[in-house]
C-alpha positions as CSV (number, residue, x, y, z in Angstrom):
1,M,131.7,-38.8,-33.2
2,N,128.7,-37.1,-34.6
3,S,126.4,-35.0,-32.4
4,R,123.4,-37.3,-32.9
5,N,125.3,-40.3,-31.4
6,R,126.5,-38.2,-28.6
7,L,123.0,-37.1,-27.8
8,I,121.8,-40.7,-27.8
9,E,124.6,-41.6,-25.4
10,I,123.6,-38.7,-23.1
11,H,120.0,-39.9,-23.0
12,I,121.1,-43.5,-22.3
13,T,123.4,-42.4,-19.5
14,Q,120.8,-40.2,-17.9
15,A,118.0,-42.8,-18.2
16,R,120.3,-45.5,-16.8
17,L,121.3,-43.3,-13.8
18,R,117.7,-42.6,-13.0
19,A,116.7,-46.2,-13.5
20,L,119.3,-47.4,-11.0
21,R,118.3,-44.8,-8.5
22,L,114.6,-45.8,-8.9
23,L,115.5,-49.5,-8.4
24,A,117.3,-48.5,-5.2
25,F,114.2,-46.6,-4.0
26,T,111.8,-49.5,-4.8
27,S,114.1,-51.8,-2.8
28,S,114.3,-49.7,0.2
29,V,112.1,-49.6,3.3
30,F,111.3,-46.2,4.7
31,P,109.1,-45.0,7.6
32,G,105.6,-44.0,6.7
33,E,106.1,-40.6,8.3
34,W,108.7,-39.8,5.6
35,S,106.5,-40.6,2.7
36,N,106.2,-37.0,1.5
37,E,109.9,-36.5,1.5
38,W,110.5,-39.9,0.0
39,N,108.0,-39.1,-2.9
40,E,109.8,-35.8,-3.4
41,M,112.9,-37.8,-4.2
42,I,111.3,-40.4,-6.4
43,V,109.1,-38.2,-8.6
44,P,111.9,-36.1,-10.2
45,D,113.8,-39.3,-11.1
46,L,110.6,-40.8,-12.6
47,L,110.1,-37.7,-14.8
48,E,113.8,-37.6,-15.9
49,F,113.8,-41.4,-16.5
50,G,110.6,-41.2,-18.6
51,F,112.0,-38.3,-20.7
52,H,115.4,-39.9,-21.4
53,A,114.1,-43.4,-21.8
54,R,111.5,-42.2,-24.3
55,K,114.2,-40.3,-26.3
56,V,116.4,-43.4,-26.4
57,S,113.4,-45.4,-27.8
58,E,112.8,-42.6,-30.4
59,F,116.4,-42.1,-31.5
60,C,117.2,-45.9,-31.6
61,A,114.0,-46.8,-33.5
62,L,112.7,-48.9,-30.6
63,M,109.2,-47.4,-30.4
64,D,107.6,-50.5,-32.1
65,E,109.9,-53.0,-30.4
66,T,108.2,-55.6,-28.2
67,F,109.7,-55.8,-24.8
68,P,108.7,-58.1,-21.9
69,S,105.9,-57.0,-19.6
70,V,106.6,-54.1,-17.3
71,D,103.9,-55.0,-14.8
72,K,106.5,-56.8,-12.6
73,K,106.5,-56.1,-8.9
74,I,109.4,-56.5,-6.5
75,I,106.9,-57.1,-3.7
76,Q,103.3,-58.4,-3.9
77,L,100.6,-56.1,-2.6
78,S,98.2,-57.8,-0.2
79,T,95.4,-55.2,-0.1
80,D,94.2,-52.3,-2.2
81,E,96.2,-53.5,-5.2
82,P,95.3,-51.4,-8.3
83,N,93.7,-53.4,-11.1
84,D,94.9,-51.2,-14.1
85,W,98.6,-52.2,-14.3
86,E,100.2,-51.2,-17.6
87,D,102.2,-54.1,-19.1
88,N,103.5,-52.4,-22.2
89,Y,106.9,-50.5,-21.9
90,R,106.1,-48.0,-24.6
91,N,102.6,-47.2,-23.1
92,A,104.2,-46.8,-19.7
93,L,106.7,-44.3,-21.1
94,N,103.9,-42.5,-22.9
95,A,101.9,-42.2,-19.6
96,L,105.0,-40.7,-17.9
97,M,105.5,-38.2,-20.7
98,H,101.8,-37.1,-20.7
99,M,101.3,-37.2,-16.9
100,Q,99.0,-34.6,-15.5
101,T,98.3,-36.1,-12.1
102,F,99.9,-38.9,-10.1
103,I,99.8,-40.9,-6.9
104,I,102.8,-42.8,-5.7
105,G,101.7,-46.2,-4.3
106,H,103.4,-47.9,-1.4
107,A,103.4,-51.5,-0.1
108,H,103.7,-52.2,3.6
109,A,107.0,-53.8,4.3
110,D,106.0,-55.7,7.5
111,H,108.3,-58.5,6.4
112,R,111.3,-56.1,6.6
113,K,110.6,-53.8,9.5
114,T,113.6,-51.5,9.5
115,F,112.2,-48.6,11.5
116,I,110.8,-50.3,14.6
117,N,109.2,-47.2,16.1
118,A,107.7,-46.0,12.9
119,Q,103.9,-46.0,12.3
120,S,104.5,-48.1,9.2
121,N,107.4,-49.4,7.1
122,L,106.8,-48.8,3.4
123,I,108.3,-49.5,0.0
124,A,107.5,-47.3,-3.0
125,T,106.0,-49.7,-5.6
126,Y,104.0,-47.9,-8.3
127,I,102.8,-44.6,-9.8
128,K,99.2,-44.2,-10.7
129,I,99.0,-41.7,-13.6
130,S,96.3,-39.8,-15.3
131,T,97.2,-38.0,-18.5
132,D,95.7,-35.7,-21.1
133,R,95.6,-38.5,-23.7
134,F,95.3,-41.9,-22.1
135,P,93.1,-43.6,-19.5
136,E,94.4,-43.7,-15.9
137,V,97.0,-46.4,-15.6
138,T,99.3,-47.9,-12.9
139,V,103.0,-48.2,-13.7
140,S,105.3,-50.5,-11.7
141,I,108.4,-48.4,-10.9
142,F,110.4,-51.6,-10.6
143,G,109.0,-53.1,-13.8
144,I,109.6,-50.1,-16.1
145,T,113.2,-49.6,-14.9
146,E,114.0,-53.3,-14.9
147,C,112.8,-53.5,-18.5
148,F,115.0,-50.5,-19.5
149,L,118.1,-51.9,-17.8
150,N,117.8,-55.6,-18.8
151,H,116.0,-55.4,-22.2
152,V,116.2,-51.9,-23.7
153,I,119.9,-51.3,-23.2
154,P,120.9,-54.7,-24.6
155,K,118.7,-54.0,-27.7
156,V,120.3,-50.6,-28.1
157,R,123.8,-52.2,-28.0
158,E,122.7,-54.8,-30.5
159,K,121.3,-52.2,-33.0
160,N,123.9,-49.5,-32.4
161,P,127.3,-51.1,-31.6
162,N,129.1,-47.8,-32.3
163,L,127.6,-46.1,-29.3
164,H,129.7,-45.8,-26.1
165,F,127.9,-45.8,-22.8
């Protein structure tokens, strides 16, 4: 195996690992009192996912590929929903790569109260990003990871059947 293919496989494996962890985070309810600790677990995975997913797109010539919208949400927000959702996979990755400031957004999980004595039950839903190159944008954590797992990986397999991951 050549080193280029091995490097691609490493990027795919690392992006997939982070995507799966992020999907777990965006499906889990946590008490509002833990939001700082919860965010500290999510942000490194978002940064790693963004880096590795972007490298996969670059190495596998997917930068100009059209993928389904990434503005999907696992839960609908009822109040204070951002109005600047990014729907383009490539643009969402670019925002993660050029991030200078961010806010993790949560949805109230009143329908799934897991922590009865907590002030609130929350689900991590999005990251609002400002960058050095692009306007502020909101990226659905579920949407970008779902796109990678269900659309990018199959496209990589189709275009690069010799890769093993």
